[in-house]
C-alpha positions as CSV (number, residue, x, y, z in Angstrom):
1,X,20.5,2.9,16.4
2,X,23.8,2.0,14.9
3,X,23.2,-1.7,15.6
4,X,19.9,-1.4,13.8
5,X,21.5,0.3,10.8
6,X,24.3,-2.4,10.8
7,X,21.8,-5.2,10.8
8,X,19.7,-3.8,8.0
9,X,22.8,-3.0,5.9
10,X,23.9,-6.6,6.3
11,X,20.5,-8.2,5.6
12,X,19.7,-5.9,2.6
13,X,23.3,-6.0,1.3
14,X,24.0,-2.3,1.5
15,X,27.6,-2.0,0.5
16,X,30.3,0.2,2.1
17,X,30.2,2.3,-1.1
18,X,26.5,2.9,-0.6
19,X,27.1,3.9,3.0
20,X,29.9,6.2,2.1
21,X,27.8,7.9,-0.6
22,X,24.9,8.4,1.7
23,X,27.0,9.3,4.7
24,X,26.8,7.7,8.2
25,X,25.5,10.8,9.8
26,X,22.8,11.3,7.1
27,X,21.8,7.6,7.5
28,X,21.4,8.1,11.3
29,X,19.4,11.3,10.6
30,X,17.0,9.3,8.4
31,X,16.7,6.6,10.9
32,X,16.0,8.9,13.8
33,X,12.2,9.4,13.0
34,X,11.8,5.7,12.9
35,X,13.3,5.2,16.3
36,X,11.2,8.1,17.7
37,X,7.8,7.4,16.1
38,X,7.7,3.7,15.3
39,X,7.3,0.5,17.4
40,X,10.8,-1.0,17.0
41,X,11.4,-4.3,18.7
42,X,14.3,-6.8,18.5
43,X,15.9,-9.9,19.9
44,X,19.3,-9.5,21.5
45,X,22.2,-11.9,22.2
46,X,23.7,-10.2,25.3
47,X,24.0,-6.6,24.2
48,X,24.1,-7.4,20.5
49,X,20.9,-6.8,18.3
50,X,20.4,-10.0,16.2
51,X,16.9,-9.7,14.9
52,X,14.4,-6.8,14.5
53,X,11.1,-5.5,13.2
54,X,9.7,-2.0,12.8
55,X,6.1,-0.9,12.6
56,X,5.1,2.6,11.4
57,X,1.9,4.3,12.8
58,X,0.0,5.0,9.5
59,X,-3.6,5.2,8.4
60,X,-5.2,4.0,5.1
61,X,-8.5,4.6,3.4
62,X,-10.5,1.4,2.8
63,X,-13.6,2.0,0.7
64,X,-13.9,5.5,2.1
65,X,-13.4,4.5,5.7
66,X,-10.1,5.4,7.5
67,X,-8.4,2.6,9.3
68,X,-5.3,2.7,11.6
69,X,-2.6,0.7,9.9
70,X,0.7,-0.8,11.1
71,X,3.3,-0.5,8.4
72,X,5.8,-3.3,8.7
73,X,9.4,-2.7,7.6
74,X,13.0,-3.2,8.8
75,X,12.5,-7.0,9.1
76,X,15.8,-8.8,9.4
77,X,17.8,-11.4,11.3
78,X,21.5,-12.2,11.1
79,X,21.8,-15.6,9.2
80,X,23.6,-17.3,12.1
81,X,20.4,-16.8,14.1
82,X,18.0,-18.0,11.4
83,X,15.7,-21.0,12.1
84,X,15.3,-20.2,15.8
85,X,11.8,-18.7,15.5
86,X,13.0,-15.2,16.4
87,X,11.1,-13.5,13.6
88,X,8.0,-15.5,14.3
89,X,8.0,-14.2,17.9
90,X,8.7,-10.7,16.8
91,X,5.8,-10.8,14.4
92,X,3.4,-12.1,17.1
93,X,4.6,-9.4,19.5
94,X,4.4,-6.6,16.9
95,X,0.9,-7.7,15.9
96,X,-0.2,-7.9,19.5
97,X,1.1,-4.3,19.9
98,X,-0.8,-3.3,16.8
99,X,-4.0,-4.8,18.3
100,X,-3.5,-2.9,21.5
101,X,-3.0,0.4,19.6
102,X,-6.2,-0.1,17.5
103,X,-4.3,-0.8,14.3
104,X,-6.6,-3.4,12.8
105,X,-4.8,-3.9,9.5
106,X,-1.1,-4.1,8.6
107,X,0.7,-3.4,5.3
108,X,4.2,-4.5,4.1
109,X,6.3,-4.7,1.0
110,X,7.3,-8.4,0.8
111,X,10.9,-9.6,0.2
112,X,9.3,-13.1,-0.1
113,X,5.6,-13.4,-0.9
114,X,5.4,-17.2,0.2
115,X,7.1,-16.3,3.5
116,X,4.6,-13.6,4.4
117,X,1.6,-15.6,3.1
118,X,2.5,-18.3,5.7
119,X,2.4,-15.5,8.4
120,X,-1.1,-14.3,7.3
121,X,-0.4,-11.5,4.8
122,X,-1.7,-11.5,1.3
123,X,-1.3,-9.4,-1.9
124,X,-3.7,-6.5,-2.1
125,X,-2.2,-4.2,-4.8
126,X,-0.4,-4.3,-8.1
127,X,2.1,-2.0,-9.8
128,X,2.2,-1.5,-13.6
129,X,5.5,-0.3,-15.0
130,X,5.3,1.2,-18.5
131,X,7.6,2.6,-21.2
132,X,6.3,5.0,-23.8
133,X,8.4,6.1,-26.8
134,X,8.7,9.7,-27.6
135,X,6.6,9.2,-30.8
136,X,3.8,7.7,-28.7
137,X,3.4,10.6,-26.3
138,X,-0.1,12.0,-26.8
139,X,-0.6,15.1,-28.9
140,X,-1.4,18.2,-26.8
141,X,-4.9,18.2,-25.3
142,X,-7.0,21.4,-25.2
143,X,-7.3,22.1,-21.5
144,X,-8.2,25.4,-19.8
145,X,-5.7,25.1,-16.9
146,X,-2.0,25.4,-16.5
147,X,1.0,23.6,-15.0
148,X,3.5,25.1,-12.6
149,X,6.7,23.6,-11.2
150,X,6.8,23.8,-7.4
151,X,8.8,22.8,-4.3
152,X,8.8,19.1,-3.2
153,X,6.7,19.8,-0.1
154,X,4.3,22.3,-1.8
155,X,1.0,22.6,0.1
156,X,-1.0,22.3,-3.2
157,X,0.6,18.8,-3.8
158,X,-0.6,17.7,-0.4
159,X,-4.0,19.2,-0.9
160,X,-4.4,17.2,-4.2
161,X,-3.2,14.0,-2.6
162,X,-5.5,14.4,0.5
163,X,-8.5,14.7,-1.8
164,X,-7.3,11.8,-3.9
165,X,-6.5,9.5,-1.0
166,X,-10.0,9.9,0.5
167,X,-11.4,8.4,-2.7
168,X,-8.8,5.8,-3.6
169,X,-9.4,2.4,-1.9
170,X,-6.4,1.1,0.0
171,X,-4.5,4.4,-0.3
172,X,-2.2,5.8,2.4
173,X,-3.7,8.7,4.3
174,X,-0.4,10.5,4.6
175,X,0.4,12.1,7.9
176,X,3.6,14.1,8.5
177,X,5.7,11.0,9.0
178,X,4.4,9.4,5.8
179,X,5.2,12.5,3.8
180,X,8.7,12.7,5.4
181,X,9.3,9.1,4.4
182,X,7.9,9.5,0.9
183,X,10.7,9.4,-1.7
184,X,13.1,9.9,1.2
185,X,16.0,8.4,-0.7
186,X,15.6,10.3,-4.0
187,X,13.9,13.6,-2.9
188,X,16.8,15.7,-4.0
189,X,16.6,14.3,-7.5
190,X,12.9,14.9,-8.1
191,X,10.9,17.9,-9.3
192,X,7.3,18.5,-8.5
193,X,4.6,20.2,-10.7
194,X,1.0,21.0,-10.1
195,X,-1.9,21.3,-12.5
196,X,-4.3,24.2,-11.8
197,X,-7.7,24.4,-13.4
198,X,-9.1,27.7,-14.8
199,X,-10.3,28.7,-11.3
200,X,-6.7,28.2,-9.9
201,X,-7.7,25.1,-7.9
202,X,-5.0,22.4,-7.8
203,X,-6.4,19.2,-9.2
204,X,-3.4,17.1,-10.1
205,X,0.4,16.8,-9.5
206,X,3.4,14.9,-10.6
207,X,6.9,14.1,-9.2
208,X,9.4,13.4,-12.0
209,X,13.0,13.6,-13.1
210,X,14.6,13.8,-16.5
211,X,17.8,11.8,-16.8
212,X,19.7,10.1,-19.7
213,X,17.2,11.3,-22.2
214,X,14.3,9.6,-20.3
215,X,11.4,11.2,-18.5
216,X,10.8,9.3,-15.3
217,X,7.3,9.7,-13.8
218,X,7.7,8.9,-10.1
219,X,4.2,9.7,-9.0
220,X,1.2,11.1,-11.0
221,X,-2.0,11.9,-9.1
222,X,-5.0,13.5,-10.7
223,X,-8.6,14.1,-9.4
224,X,-10.2,14.5,-12.8
225,X,-9.6,13.9,-16.5
226,X,-8.7,17.5,-17.2
227,X,-5.8,17.3,-14.7
228,X,-4.6,14.0,-16.3
229,X,-4.5,15.5,-19.7
230,X,-2.8,18.7,-18.4
231,X,-0.1,16.6,-16.9
232,X,0.5,14.7,-20.1
233,X,0.7,18.0,-21.9
234,X,3.6,18.9,-19.7
235,X,5.3,15.6,-20.3
236,X,4.8,16.1,-24.0
237,X,6.5,19.5,-23.8
238,X,9.7,17.6,-23.1
239,X,9.4,15.8,-26.5
240,X,12.7,17.3,-27.9
241,X,14.6,16.3,-24.7
242,X,13.7,12.6,-24.3
243,X,13.4,9.4,-26.2
244,X,11.3,7.5,-23.5
245,X,8.8,8.2,-20.8
246,X,8.9,5.6,-18.0
247,X,6.7,5.4,-14.9
248,X,4.4,3.3,-12.7
249,X,0.7,3.0,-12.2
250,X,-0.6,1.6,-8.9
251,X,-3.9,0.2,-10.0
252,X,-5.0,-2.4,-12.7
253,X,-5.9,0.3,-15.2
254,X,-3.5,0.0,-18.2
255,X,-2.2,3.3,-19.5
256,X,-2.4,1.9,-23.1
257,X,-6.1,2.4,-23.2
258,X,-5.7,6.2,-23.0
259,X,-3.1,6.5,-25.7
260,X,-3.8,6.8,-29.4
261,X,-0.8,4.5,-30.1
262,X,-1.4,1.8,-27.6
263,X,1.4,-0.5,-28.5
264,X,3.5,0.4,-25.4
265,X,5.4,-1.8,-23.1
266,X,3.6,-2.6,-19.8
267,X,4.5,-5.0,-17.0
268,X,2.3,-5.9,-14.1
269,X,3.7,-7.1,-10.8
270,X,2.3,-7.6,-7.3
271,X,3.2,-4.7,-5.0
272,X,2.0,-4.5,-1.4
273,X,0.6,-7.2,1.0
274,X,-1.7,-6.7,3.9
275,X,-3.2,-8.8,6.8
276,X,-6.0,-8.2,9.2
277,X,-4.8,-7.8,12.8
278,X,-8.1,-8.2,14.6
279,X,-11.0,-9.8,12.6
280,X,-13.9,-8.8,14.9
281,X,-13.0,-5.1,15.1
282,X,-12.1,-4.9,11.4
283,X,-15.4,-6.4,10.4
284,X,-17.3,-4.2,12.8
285,X,-15.7,-1.1,11.2
286,X,-15.8,-2.3,7.6
287,X,-18.0,-0.1,5.3
288,X,-20.2,-2.7,3.7
289,X,-22.7,-1.5,1.1
290,X,-26.4,-0.8,1.8
291,X,-27.3,-4.2,0.4
292,X,-26.0,-5.8,3.7
293,X,-28.7,-7.2,6.0
294,X,-29.4,-10.1,8.3
295,X,-26.4,-12.2,9.5
296,X,-23.3,-13.6,8.0
297,X,-20.9,-16.1,9.7
298,X,-17.2,-16.2,8.7
299,X,-15.1,-19.2,9.8
300,X,-11.6,-17.9,9.9
301,X,-8.2,-19.6,10.4
302,X,-5.1,-17.6,11.3
303,X,-1.6,-19.3,11.4
304,X,-0.2,-16.7,13.9
305,X,-2.9,-15.0,16.0
306,X,-5.1,-17.2,18.1
307,X,-7.7,-14.4,18.6
308,X,-8.5,-14.6,14.9
309,X,-9.3,-18.3,14.9
310,X,-13.1,-19.0,15.1
311,X,-16.5,-18.2,13.7
312,X,-17.3,-14.5,13.6
313,X,-21.0,-13.7,13.2
314,X,-21.6,-10.3,11.6
315,X,-25.0,-8.9,12.3
316,X,-26.4,-5.9,10.3
317,X,-29.6,-5.5,12.3
318,X,-30.0,-2.1,13.9
319,X,-26.3,-1.4,14.7
320,X,-23.7,-3.5,13.0
321,X,-21.9,-5.8,15.5
322,X,-19.6,-8.9,15.5
323,X,-19.8,-11.8,17.9
324,X,-17.7,-15.0,18.1
325,X,-20.0,-18.0,18.1
326,X,-18.0,-21.2,17.4
327,X,-21.0,-23.5,17.5
328,X,-22.7,-21.7,14.5
329,X,-22.6,-23.0,11.0
330,X,-20.4,-20.8,8.9
331,X,-21.6,-19.2,5.7
332,X,-18.1,-18.5,4.6
333,X,-14.9,-20.5,5.3
334,X,-11.5,-19.1,4.5
335,X,-8.2,-18.0,6.0
336,X,-7.0,-14.7,7.2
337,X,-4.9,-14.2,4.1
338,X,-7.9,-14.6,1.8
339,X,-10.2,-12.5,3.9
340,X,-8.1,-9.3,3.5
341,X,-7.8,-9.7,-0.3
342,X,-11.5,-10.3,-0.4
343,X,-12.5,-7.3,1.7
344,X,-10.1,-4.9,0.0
345,X,-11.5,-6.1,-3.3
346,X,-8.2,-7.2,-4.8
347,X,-10.0,-10.4,-5.8
348,X,-13.8,-10.9,-6.0
349,X,-15.5,-13.7,-4.0
350,X,-16.4,-15.7,-7.2
351,X,-12.7,-15.8,-8.2
352,X,-11.5,-16.8,-4.8
353,X,-14.0,-19.7,-4.7
354,X,-13.0,-20.8,-8.2
355,X,-9.4,-21.1,-7.2
356,X,-10.2,-22.9,-3.9
357,X,-9.4,-20.1,-1.5
358,X,-12.9,-19.7,-0.1
359,X,-15.8,-22.0,0.6
360,X,-19.4,-20.7,0.3
361,X,-22.5,-21.5,-1.7
362,X,-23.5,-19.6,-4.8
363,X,-26.1,-17.5,-3.0
364,X,-23.5,-16.4,-0.4
365,X,-20.9,-15.6,-3.1
366,X,-23.4,-13.4,-4.9
367,X,-24.3,-11.7,-1.6
368,X,-20.6,-11.1,-0.8
369,X,-20.1,-9.4,-4.1
370,X,-23.1,-7.2,-3.5
371,X,-22.1,-6.0,0.0
372,X,-18.3,-5.6,-0.6
373,X,-17.7,-2.3,-2.5
374,X,-16.4,-2.8,-6.0
375,X,-13.4,-0.5,-5.7
376,X,-10.0,-1.7,-6.9
377,X,-7.1,-1.1,-4.4
378,X,-4.5,1.6,-5.1
379,X,-1.3,2.0,-3.1
380,X,1.8,3.9,-4.2
381,X,3.8,4.4,-1.0
382,X,6.9,2.5,0.0
383,X,8.4,2.1,3.5
């Protein structure tokens, strides 16, 4: 465990001051769940760990269907061992392990988007950071419910998130480990609050902190418009304490549209990447719309996993099934990176064809856009 911590501290430039502030014992306590619950593999030179990769056992909601997901983190190699193909081998081994565990999709936060694209991952979600001046905070809305401040791990927060995550495409279905890892590094700084409707049902929540005359929204989740307005009422109640409200939105829905004074600062950035681990099983489980019928052949190329190279014929007759038929003419030609961003609906088929990432005729493009649910991805977790 100590070698793993030392490697990550070196690769991610964690200073001695950072370590002393966190505390070595505290850092080991935080790493213990990873060692116990995750798939942690590494290359060794003798007894010395020189390269490693960690995979969390998570689940995500994709268009209303739960999928087992391998969450990749802790990727690092000492620079003197770079260029030897160590990480490439660790990735292949980790993806093989995911396949054997039934994790048909993998997520990661990229330190280099071009690097992970070459390995088969692609962008599937965005984050919008915003800054609202105190004078732009909405006037109080008339809502029948109320806000209460609660403990970080309050059960009503988890109830609200569970309801939300089963609707939000791409969202983490948080198990105990996911909740333990959530805001792990700043949990002690955050306050939680819950919005209750007039029947005392929790319908929204927020994690936040007030610091240096700024209200920081760390996570805001709401299951209806009333809860959204109730939470903003609570933010507005801090008007005399702050000059700015800063936060993040994890979908492509700008906050400015909801504000009377919409001239706010917003910045959109790519957030998480994903890759399909096993094409045939993923396609067989994917929740296509009721417009799907007949057969559809995908010719897929994968730079890392040989079992994803070939033509996959998806048949919707009777019971949906996928077969590999390499002699069949493909309706769609693309790579593993583009397939995941297509199916998670980060980009539509027509856009991907226009930029040269996908080959198909116009009829097939229209069909793809009819059978892939039009739900934009949302993902706020970090690991």
